[in-house]
GUTOR-807807 format. One record per residue: x, y, z of N, C-alpha, C in turn. Coordinates in pm, whole numbers, padded with zeros to 5 digits, always signed. Layout:
BEGIN
XYZXYZXYZ/...
end
This chain:
BEGIN
-02076+01060+00137-02145+01152+00226-02045+01253+00279/-02075+01380+00265-01984+01486+00311-01991+01500+00462/-01883+01553+00519-01884+01580+00662-01976+01699+00689/-02008+01720+00816-02094+01832+00853-02030+01965+00812/-01899+01978+00833-01829+02102+00796-01833+02122+00645/-01814+02014+00570-01816+02024+00424-01956+02061+00375/-02059+02010+00441-02196+02045+00404-02220+02195+00423/-02169+02248+00534-02192+02390+00563-02119+02480+00464/-01996+02444+00426-01917+02531+00339-01937+02500+00192/-01988+02381+00159-02007+02343+00021-01877+02300-00047/-01767+02293+00028-01637+02253-00027-01611+02106+00000/-01523+02052-00084-01475+01915-00061-01383+01918+00060/-01393+01817+00151-01306+01818+00270-01159+01801+00232/-01071+01860+00314-00927+01843+00295-00892+01695+00310/-00777+01657+00255-00734+01517+00260-00720+01467+00403/-00661+01550+00493-00645+01505+00632-00780+01493+00702/-00871+01581+00669-01006+01574+00728-01078+01449+00678/-01059+01415+00551-01121+01294+00496-01062+01169+00560/-00930+01169+00581-00866+01055+00649-00919+01041+00791/-00932+01154+00863-00987+01151+00999-01127+01092+00998/-01208+01137+00903-01346+01090+00894-01350+00939+00871/-01268+00891+00778-01265+00748+00748-01218+00668+00870/-01118+00719+00940-01069+00651+01060-01178+00649+01168/-01246+00760+01185-01355+00766+01283-01461+00661+01251/-01501+00652+01124-01604+00556+01086-01560+00412+01111/-01436+00380+01079-01387+00244+01100-01380+00212+01249/-01327+00303+01328-01318+00282+01472-01457+00276+01533/-01546+00364+01492-01683+00365+01545-01752+00231+01518/-01734+00178+01397-01794+00048+01365-01742-00058+01461/-01610-00060+01484-01552-00159+01575-01604-00142+01717/-01609-00019+01764-01653+00008+01902-01802-00023+01916/-01883+00020+01820-02027-00009+01826-02050-00160+01822/-01972-00232+01742-01988-00377+01733-01955-00444+01866/-01851-00396+01933-01812-00454+02062-01901-00410+02177/-01935-00282+02181-02001-00227+02300-02149-00193+02279/-02195-00199+02154-02334-00164+02127-02345-00018+02086/-02465+00019+02043-02488+00151+01987-02474+00264+02089/-02473+00231+02217-02459+00334+02320-02313+00352+02363/-02220+00299+02285-02078+00311+02317-02040+00458+02336/-01939+00480+02415-01894+00615+02448-01833+00685+02327/-01879+00807+02301-01821+00888+02194-01676+00922+02228/-01648+00942+02357-01510+00970+02399-01418+00851+02369/-01468+00729+02391-01388+00611+02360-01359+00604+02210/-01458+00636+02130-01437+00635+01984-01330+00736+01946/-01337+00857+02001-01237+00960+01971-01098+00912+02014/-01090+00857+02133-00961+00812+02186-00902+00701+02099/-00983+00603+02063-00935+00492+01981-00899+00537+01838/-00967+00641+01790-00936+00696+01657-00816+00789+01661/-00765+00814+01783-00648+00900+01805-00674+01042+01756/-00791+01091+01793-00828+01229+01764-00888+01289+01890/-00900+01418+01893-00965+01483+02006-01116+01477+01993/-01187+01489+02105-01333+01488+02100-01389+01598+02008/-01319+01713+02005-01364+01823+01918-01365+01784+01772/-01263+01708+01731-01257+01662+01592-01372+01567+01564/-01399+01476+01658-01510+01383+01640-01642+01459+01625/-01666+01553+01716-01794+01626+01712-01802+01723+01594/-01688+01767+01542-01690+01852+01423-01739+01771+01302/-01696+01646+01296-01740+01558+01187-01881+01506+01210/-01910+01469+01334-02038+01406+01368-02091+01469+01497/-02169+01576+01484-02216+01649+01603-02300+01566+01701/-02364+01459+01651-02446+01376+01739-02416+01228+01717/-02451+01149+01815-02437+01003+01804-02520+00952+01687/-02641+01007+01670-02727+00964+01559-02658+00986+01425/-02592+01100+01408-02522+01126+01282-02408+01028+01261/-02337+00994+01369-02227+00898+01358-02281+00759+01324/-02385+00716+01392-02445+00586+01363-02493+00578+01219/-02562+00682+01174-02610+00684+01035-02493+00680+00938/-02388+00754+00966-02272+00757+00877-02202+00621+00873/-02193+00552+00986-02132+00419+00989-02215+00325+00902/-02347+00331+00917-02435+00245+00838-02421+00275+00689/-02426+00401+00653-02414+00441+00513-02279+00399+00457/-02175+00415+00536-02041+00375+00495-02035+00225+00464/-02100+00144+00545-02101-00001+00521-02171-00034+00390/-02280+00035+00360-02350+00010+00233-02266+00059+00116/-02199+00173+00133-02111+00222+00027-01997+00124+00001/-01947+00058+00105-01843-00044+00087-01896-00161+00004/-02022-00197+00025-02083-00302-00057-02086-00261-00204/-02123-00137-00231-02127-00089-00369-01987-00087-00430/-01888-00042-00354-01749-00042-00402-01702-00183-00430/-01735-00277-00341-01693-00416-00357-01754-00475-00483/-01878-00441-00513-01942-00491-00635-01864-00447-00757/-01826-00321-00763-01750-00272-00878-01614-00342-00888/-01547-00356-00776-01415-00419-00773-01425-00565-00815/-01517-00640-00754-01530-00782-00784-01573-00803-00929/-01662-00718-00980-01705-00730-01120-01589-00711-01216/-01496-00625-01180-01381-00599-01266-01274-00708-01256/-01266-00775-01141-01154-00865-01116-01186-01014-01117/-01312-01050-01097-01346-01191-01079-01446-01239-01183/-01447-01370-01211-01552-01425-01296-01689-01399-01231/-01796-01392-01310-01927-01351-01257-01975-01422-01132/-01975-01553-01131-02030-01622-01014-01938-01607-00893/-01807-01599-00915-01714-01576-00804-01730-01435-00747/-01757-01339-00835-01782-01202-00790-01906-01197-00702/-02011-01266-00744-02134-01270-00665-02108-01336-00529/-02036-01446-00529-02005-01517-00404-01925-01428-00310/-01819-01366-00361-01734-01280-00278-01816-01165-00219/-01904-01109-00300-01987-00997-00254-02085-01043-00147/-02143-01160-00165-02238-01210-00064-02167-01235+00070/-02042-01274+00065-01966-01294+00190-01946-01159+00261/-01921-01054+00185-01909-00920+00245-02045-00872+00296/-02152-00913+00228-02287-00879+00273-02311-00930+00415/-02253-01045+00449-02267-01099+00584-02202-01005+00686/-02086-00950+00653-02021-00853+00742-02108-00729+00760/-02175-00688+00653-02267-00575+00661-02380-00607+00759/-02432-00729+00754-02542-00767+00844-02495-00760+00989/-02371-00804+01015-02317-00798+01151-02324-00654+01202/-02278-00559+01121-02282-00417+01161-02426-00368+01174/-02512-00408+01082-02650-00361+01084-02723-00409+01210/-02696-00531+01253-02764-00583+01373-02734-00497+01495/-02616-00439+01500-02579-00352+01612-02640-00214+01595/-02633-00161+01474-02667-00022+01449-02817+00000+01426/-02886-00098+01366-03026-00079+01329-03117-00038+01446/-03106-00100+01564-03193-00056+01674-03175+00093+01707/-03049+00139+01703-03025+00281+01730-03079+00368+01618/-03066+00323+01493-03123+00399+01381-03275+00409+01395/-03336+00299+01439-03481+00299+01457-03525+00397+01565/-03436+00425+01661-03470+00516+01771-03434+00661+01740/-03373+00686+01624-03333+00823+01589-03454+00914+01576/-03431+01041+01608-03536+01140+01586-03566+01143+01437/-03692+01131+01401-03730+01130+01261-03725+00992+01199/-03676+00893+01275-03673+00755+01227-03564+00729+01126/-03549+00603+01088-03440+00563+01000-03472+00576+00851/-03594+00612+00816-03635+00611+00676-03540+00684+00583/-03496+00808+00614-03405+00875+00520-03274+00797+00499/-03222+00737+00603-03098+00660+00592-03122+00537+00506/-03230+00464+00533-03260+00343+00458-03291+00376+00312/-03362+00486+00287-03392+00525+00149-03264+00554+00072/-03169+00615+00139-03042+00650+00076-02959+00527+00043/-02976+00419+00118-02888+00303+00103-02950+00183+00033/-03080+00166+00042-03143+00047-00016-03116+00036-00166/-03124+00148-00236-03100+00147-00380-02960+00103-00414/-02861+00149-00337-02722+00111-00362-02704-00041-00350/-02760-00097-00245-02746-00239-00221-02817-00320-00329/-02936-00278-00364-03013-00349-00467-02943-00343-00602/-02890-00225-00638-02817-00211-00764-02697-00304-00769/-02622-00311-00661-02504-00396-00656-02542-00543-00673/-02641-00588-00598-02683-00728-00606-02734-00761-00747/-02814-00672-00804-02868-00696-00939-02757-00699-01044/-02660-00609-01033-02550-00606-01130-02471-00737-01126/-02441-00785-01007-02365-00909-00994-02444-01029-01044/-02570-01037-01007-02654-01149-01051-02674-01144-01202/-02691-01026-01258-02710-01014-01404-02589-01067-01479/-02470-01036-01430-02348-01089-01493-02345-01241-01484/-02380-01295-01368-02376-01440-01349-02484-01509-01434/-02596-01444-01452-02702-01500-01538-02657-01494-01684/-02600-01381-01724-02554-01365-01862-02444-01467-01897/-02361-01503-01799-02255-01601-01823-02306-01745-01808/-02434-01758-01779-02500-01887-01761-02449-01964-01639/-02397-01889-01540-02358-01951-01413-02477-01962-01320/-02579-01879-01342-02703-01884-01263-02822-01897-01358/-02929-01955-01306-03054-01964-01383-03112-01824-01405/-03182-01803-01515-03239-01671-01543-03350-01628-01446/-03409-01723-01374-03518-01689-01282-03467-01654-01142/-03337-01648-01122-03281-01617-00990-03304-01470-00958/-03360-01446-00842-03380-01309-00793-03273-01282-00687/-03179-01191-00716-03071-01168-00619-03122-01118-00484/-03231-01046-00484-03284-00999-00357-03336-01115-00272/-03388-01220-00336-03428-01339-00261-03306-01405-00197/-03194-01404-00268-03072-01462-00212-03029-01384-00088/-03035-01251-00096-02997-01168+00018-03094-01187+00134/-03223-01198+00102-03322-01223+00208-03295-01356+00278/-03255-01456+00200-03225-01587+00259-03106-01577+00355/-03003-01506+00314-02887-01488+00402-02927-01410+00526/-03008-01305+00506-03054-01227+00620-03138-01315+00713/-03214-01406+00655-03294-01498+00736-03208-01585+00824/-03094-01632+00772-03002-01712+00852-02952-01628+00969/-02926-01501+00944-02877-01415+01053-02985-01391+01157/-03109-01384+01114-03220-01360+01207-03251-01485+01288/-03243-01600+01224-03274-01725+01292-03159-01770+01382/-03039-01727+01347-02921-01769+01422-02906-01690+01551/-02941-01751+01661-02930-01681+01789-02793-01701+01854/-02710-01785+01792-02578-01809+01848-02476-01719+01780/-02361-01705+01843-02257-01619+01790-02194-01671+01662/-02218-01799+01629-02156-01855+01509-02243-01841+01384/-02351-01762+01391-02437-01748+01274-02363-01694+01152/-02264-01602+01167-02196-01556+01045-02125-01670+00971/-02066-01764+01044-02000-01878+00978-02103-01965+00908/-02216-01987+00972-02323-02066+00909-02375-01994+00785/-02387-01863+00792-02433-01785+00676-02332-01794+00562/-02202-01792+00594-02099-01805+00490-02110-01941+00420/-02137-02045+00496-02157-02178+00436-02283-02178+00350/-02384-02107+00393-02511-02101+00322-02497-02030+00186/-02402-01937+00174-02379-01869+00047-02350-01972-00062/-02264-02068-00033-02231-02170-00132-02351-02257-00165/-02434-02286-00066-02556-02364-00090-02650-02286-00182/-02666-02156-00155-02753-02073-00239-02704-02069-00384/-02576-02051-00400-02521-02042-00536-02536-02175-00608/-02506-02287-00539-02522-02419-00602-02667-02442-00641/-02759-02404-00553-02901-02423-00582-02955-02329-00689/-02880-02228-00725-02924-02132-00826-02860-02158-00963/-02778-02259-00971-02714-02292-01100-02815-02358-01194/-02790-02346-01325-02882-02408-01424-02884-02560-01413/
end
């Protein structure tokens, strides 16, 4: 996703501007996770070690920053799928990716309510990201099925829904650890 300035000029952002943007997104995710979606934009700028003007040049509104953080998390899932597919055996790649999916859920639980309150609603953001996540999950599961590590009737989206269900049912702070344990149960139960 291009920065607001890059969208206006149609040019690729400079390397330092791209680094600033990436730092802002990482810091914003941390601050939103700790303080909630209403966290101070000034605090984000300060923690990212940039001026408020730089923050607002990249993300003119809180809604744009929240959407960018969410999109960035989904893009990380897609990148992880490619990396794990290249480096790990099929079922291990799927397992590693599902563990990262849990981290995505942690961020989504904080950001989703704010996305739902955005002017125009979250639909454009979700439309942009759902396909990426589905493609990644399907690619990993297809490899594991082809290697006969998973049964051919396994639906990777059902696996993700099950993990998401653990996060929804888990009202305690330790739900991510329980979800990580559940990944192994899902994979064992999906073997031939």
